[in-house]
C-alpha positions as CSV (number, residue, x, y, z in Angstrom):
1,X,9.3,2.6,-7.1
2,X,6.9,5.9,-6.1
3,X,6.3,6.0,-9.7
4,X,2.5,6.7,-10.8
5,X,1.6,4.8,-14.1
6,X,-0.6,6.8,-16.4
7,X,-2.3,5.6,-19.7
8,X,-2.8,8.0,-22.5
9,X,-4.6,10.8,-21.3
10,X,-5.5,12.5,-24.0
11,X,-7.9,9.7,-25.1
12,X,-8.6,8.9,-21.4
13,X,-9.3,12.5,-19.4
14,X,-11.4,15.5,-20.2
15,X,-10.0,18.5,-20.7
16,X,-9.7,19.8,-17.2
17,X,-8.2,16.4,-16.0
18,X,-6.0,16.4,-19.1
19,X,-4.5,19.6,-17.9
20,X,-3.4,18.7,-14.4
21,X,-2.1,15.3,-15.7
22,X,0.3,17.8,-17.8
23,X,1.1,20.0,-14.7
24,X,1.8,16.2,-13.1
25,X,3.8,15.1,-16.0
26,X,5.9,18.6,-16.2
27,X,6.6,18.5,-12.8
28,X,8.0,14.8,-12.6
29,X,10.5,15.9,-15.8
30,X,11.1,19.0,-14.7
31,X,10.2,20.8,-18.2
32,X,7.7,23.1,-19.4
33,X,4.2,21.9,-19.3
34,X,2.7,20.4,-22.4
35,X,-0.6,21.7,-24.1
36,X,-3.3,19.2,-23.4
37,X,-4.5,18.6,-26.8
38,X,-0.8,18.2,-28.0
39,X,-0.3,14.9,-29.7
40,X,2.6,14.3,-28.1
41,X,1.6,12.3,-25.1
42,X,3.4,9.3,-24.5
43,X,2.0,6.1,-24.4
44,X,3.4,5.1,-21.0
45,X,4.2,7.9,-18.6
46,X,5.2,7.7,-14.7
47,X,4.6,10.7,-12.6
48,X,6.7,10.4,-9.5
49,X,4.3,13.2,-7.7
50,X,0.8,14.2,-7.5
51,X,-0.6,17.2,-5.5
52,X,-2.7,15.8,-2.7
53,X,-6.1,17.8,-4.4
54,X,-5.5,16.3,-7.9
55,X,-8.5,15.0,-9.6
56,X,-6.4,12.1,-10.9
57,X,-5.1,11.4,-7.6
58,X,-6.3,7.7,-7.8
59,X,-3.7,7.0,-10.3
60,X,-1.2,7.2,-7.2
61,X,-2.9,4.0,-5.5
62,X,-0.8,0.7,-6.3
63,X,-0.5,-1.6,-3.2
64,X,3.2,-2.9,-2.8
65,X,2.1,-6.0,-1.7
66,X,-0.2,-8.2,-4.2
67,X,-2.0,-9.9,-1.0
68,X,-2.4,-7.9,2.2
69,X,-1.0,-8.6,5.4
70,X,-3.6,-10.1,7.8
71,X,-4.0,-10.6,11.4
72,X,-6.0,-11.7,13.6
73,X,-6.3,-12.0,17.3
74,X,-8.3,-14.2,19.5
75,X,-9.1,-13.8,23.3
76,X,-5.5,-15.1,24.4
77,X,-3.3,-12.3,25.9
78,X,-1.8,-10.9,23.3
79,X,-0.9,-13.7,20.4
80,X,-1.8,-11.9,16.8
81,X,-1.6,-14.8,13.8
82,X,-0.2,-13.1,11.3
83,X,-0.8,-14.4,7.7
84,X,1.8,-12.9,5.1
85,X,2.1,-14.5,1.4
86,X,3.9,-17.6,2.0
87,X,3.0,-19.0,5.7
88,X,2.0,-17.5,9.4
89,X,3.7,-16.6,12.2
90,X,2.8,-15.5,15.8
91,X,3.3,-11.9,17.1
92,X,2.9,-11.1,20.9
93,X,3.9,-9.1,23.8
94,X,6.7,-9.5,26.4
95,X,5.4,-10.9,29.9
96,X,5.9,-7.7,31.7
97,X,3.3,-6.2,29.5
98,X,0.9,-8.9,30.1
99,X,1.7,-11.5,27.2
100,X,3.5,-14.7,26.6
101,X,6.5,-13.5,24.3
102,X,5.7,-16.2,21.5
103,X,7.0,-14.2,19.2
104,X,8.1,-11.3,18.1
105,X,6.7,-7.7,19.7
106,X,5.2,-4.8,17.4
107,X,8.7,-2.9,18.0
108,X,10.7,-5.3,17.6
109,X,8.8,-6.6,13.7
110,X,8.9,-2.5,13.1
111,X,13.2,-3.0,13.5
112,X,13.2,-6.4,12.3
113,X,12.0,-4.5,9.0
114,X,14.5,-2.2,8.9
115,X,17.3,-4.0,9.3
116,X,16.3,-6.7,7.3
117,X,15.8,-4.2,4.3
118,X,19.5,-2.8,5.3
119,X,21.0,-5.9,4.8
120,X,19.0,-6.7,1.5
121,X,20.0,-3.6,-0.1
122,X,23.7,-3.8,1.0
123,X,24.2,-7.5,-0.5
124,X,22.3,-6.3,-3.9
125,X,24.8,-3.3,-3.8
126,X,28.1,-5.2,-2.6
127,X,27.2,-8.1,-5.1
128,X,26.9,-5.9,-8.0
129,X,30.1,-4.3,-7.4
130,X,32.0,-7.2,-6.7
131,X,33.3,-6.4,-3.1
132,X,34.3,-9.1,-1.0
133,X,31.8,-8.9,2.3
134,X,31.3,-12.2,3.2
135,X,29.1,-11.0,6.1
136,X,27.2,-7.7,6.8
137,X,25.7,-7.6,10.4
138,X,23.0,-4.9,12.0
139,X,21.8,-4.3,15.2
140,X,18.3,-1.8,15.9
141,X,17.2,0.0,18.5
142,X,14.9,3.0,19.4
143,X,14.5,5.0,21.8
144,X,11.8,8.5,22.5
145,X,12.0,11.7,24.3
146,X,9.6,14.3,24.8
147,X,10.2,17.6,22.5
148,X,8.1,20.9,22.8
149,X,5.1,18.7,24.1
150,X,5.6,16.1,21.0
151,X,7.2,12.6,20.8
152,X,10.4,12.0,18.9
153,X,11.6,8.9,18.0
154,X,15.3,7.8,17.5
155,X,16.3,4.8,15.5
156,X,19.8,3.4,16.1
157,X,20.9,1.2,13.3
158,X,24.5,-0.2,13.9
159,X,26.2,-2.0,10.8
160,X,29.4,-3.8,10.7
161,X,31.1,-5.4,7.3
162,X,33.5,-8.3,7.6
163,X,35.5,-8.3,4.5
164,X,38.6,-6.7,3.1
165,X,37.1,-3.3,2.6
166,X,38.8,1.0,3.8
167,X,36.8,3.5,5.9
168,X,36.0,5.1,2.5
169,X,34.3,2.0,1.0
170,X,32.1,1.7,4.6
171,X,31.8,5.2,4.4
172,X,29.6,4.6,1.3
173,X,28.0,1.4,2.1
174,X,26.9,3.0,5.1
175,X,24.9,5.9,2.2
176,X,23.4,2.9,0.4
177,X,21.9,1.8,3.5
178,X,20.4,5.5,4.5
179,X,18.8,4.8,0.9
180,X,16.8,1.3,1.4
181,X,13.5,1.8,1.0
182,X,12.4,1.3,4.5
183,X,14.6,3.6,5.6
184,X,12.9,6.0,3.3
185,X,10.1,5.3,4.1
186,X,10.3,5.7,7.8
187,X,12.2,9.3,7.1
188,X,9.6,10.3,4.7
189,X,5.9,11.5,4.9
190,X,3.7,9.0,6.2
191,X,-0.1,8.4,6.2
192,X,-1.9,6.1,8.0
193,X,-5.4,5.5,6.7
194,X,-7.8,3.5,9.1
195,X,-11.2,1.5,8.0
196,X,-13.8,0.3,9.9
197,X,-16.2,-3.0,8.4
198,X,-19.8,-1.7,9.3
199,X,-22.7,-3.0,8.4
200,X,-24.5,0.4,7.6
201,X,-28.3,-0.6,9.2
202,X,-30.6,1.5,7.6
203,X,-28.8,3.4,5.0
204,X,-29.5,4.0,1.5
205,X,-28.7,0.9,-0.6
206,X,-28.1,1.2,-4.3
207,X,-28.2,-3.2,-6.4
208,X,-26.7,-3.6,-9.5
209,X,-27.3,-6.4,-11.3
210,X,-27.4,-9.5,-13.8
211,X,-27.6,-13.0,-14.2
212,X,-25.0,-13.9,-12.4
213,X,-25.0,-11.6,-9.0
214,X,-26.6,-8.8,-6.9
215,X,-23.9,-6.0,-6.1
216,X,-25.6,-3.9,-3.2
217,X,-23.6,-0.5,-2.6
218,X,-24.1,1.7,0.3
219,X,-22.8,5.3,-0.4
220,X,-22.9,6.5,3.3
221,X,-20.7,4.2,4.1
222,X,-18.3,4.5,1.0
223,X,-14.6,5.9,1.9
224,X,-12.3,3.7,-0.4
225,X,-13.6,3.9,-3.9
226,X,-10.0,4.3,-5.2
227,X,-9.3,0.6,-4.2
228,X,-11.8,-0.9,-6.4
229,X,-11.2,1.5,-9.4
230,X,-7.5,0.9,-9.2
231,X,-7.9,-3.0,-8.9
232,X,-11.1,-4.1,-11.1
233,X,-11.5,-0.7,-13.1
234,X,-13.4,-2.7,-15.8
235,X,-16.7,-2.9,-13.0
236,X,-15.6,0.2,-11.0
237,X,-15.8,3.9,-13.3
238,X,-16.3,6.8,-11.1
239,X,-16.9,8.7,-14.4
240,X,-19.1,6.1,-15.7
241,X,-23.3,6.4,-14.9
242,X,-23.3,3.6,-13.2
243,X,-20.1,3.5,-11.4
244,X,-20.5,-0.2,-11.0
245,X,-20.7,-2.0,-14.3
246,X,-21.5,-5.7,-13.2
247,X,-21.3,-7.2,-16.7
248,X,-17.4,-5.8,-16.6
249,X,-16.0,-8.9,-15.0
250,X,-16.9,-12.4,-14.0
251,X,-19.0,-13.1,-11.0
252,X,-16.4,-14.9,-8.8
253,X,-14.0,-11.7,-9.7
254,X,-16.1,-9.1,-8.9
255,X,-17.1,-11.1,-5.6
256,X,-13.5,-11.1,-5.1
257,X,-13.2,-7.8,-5.0
258,X,-16.0,-6.8,-3.2
259,X,-14.8,-8.8,-0.2
260,X,-12.0,-6.1,0.1
261,X,-13.6,-3.3,0.4
262,X,-12.9,-2.6,4.1
263,X,-15.7,0.1,5.0
264,X,-19.0,-2.9,4.6
265,X,-20.1,-0.3,1.1
266,X,-20.1,-3.4,-1.0
267,X,-21.6,-6.6,-0.7
268,X,-23.1,-9.1,-3.1
269,X,-25.2,-12.0,-3.7
270,X,-24.5,-14.9,-6.0
271,X,-28.1,-15.3,-8.0
272,X,-29.6,-18.4,-7.5
273,X,-27.6,-19.4,-4.6
274,X,-28.7,-20.0,-1.2
275,X,-25.9,-18.0,-0.1
276,X,-26.2,-14.8,2.3
277,X,-24.4,-12.2,1.4
278,X,-20.5,-12.2,1.4
279,X,-19.0,-8.7,2.7
280,X,-15.7,-10.1,5.2
281,X,-12.5,-11.1,4.0
282,X,-8.5,-10.6,4.5
283,X,-8.2,-8.4,1.2
């Protein structure tokens, strides 16, 4: 987790970008920077970090979930329908804040994520080590206070182990809990990016077409080309001119990718079809 996968950059990137990637590789491996022209580039390399301004930083973007979490709210206060890869559930607000308490509120969902990740991580470790711990429980809650005009959030996680283990083992398990993926996510730098789907009426529009599909691209609305480039590179290539190759995938696969566009920069029409352009989807 947290690694970037890059294929043989010696044949993929021009010299300037090869040099940048070589520095990233060296930083990850903590070894001297190799020459971009050296013939010893690995076939498959994992990079732990890359500078924010790295010209090949698009390689860092690989979503954790194959399908995004999709949420929708209608006029009912304040029931949200949440869809995940294997079903649906309701999120709501408590009555005191105007909801109907028909499902967990956002704070509860956040804490449930931490609690469940903690338990799963501990169970994996305990089973691997052969410890006898029949049951583990977690209580999680949070509070906030103001310090230097900033809101500070403190999350408390209380763990109880049932089984024949001593305090030293419990201390080790506590350290394991602190290293669970959600703990590290919440403790590390987090960037929340927000994109709004727009119509872009009057914006410049460029079309790419073949016999099966016509793709429309509005450059002014394009904010997230990395999603296209990483998820369907056979069609979307920032180094190519034009950057959209409509012959790089079947029309239905290309349409599926376009529906994932978060800003409305991309839309499509299936040729020889009466359907209007479709631009909105869960992904």
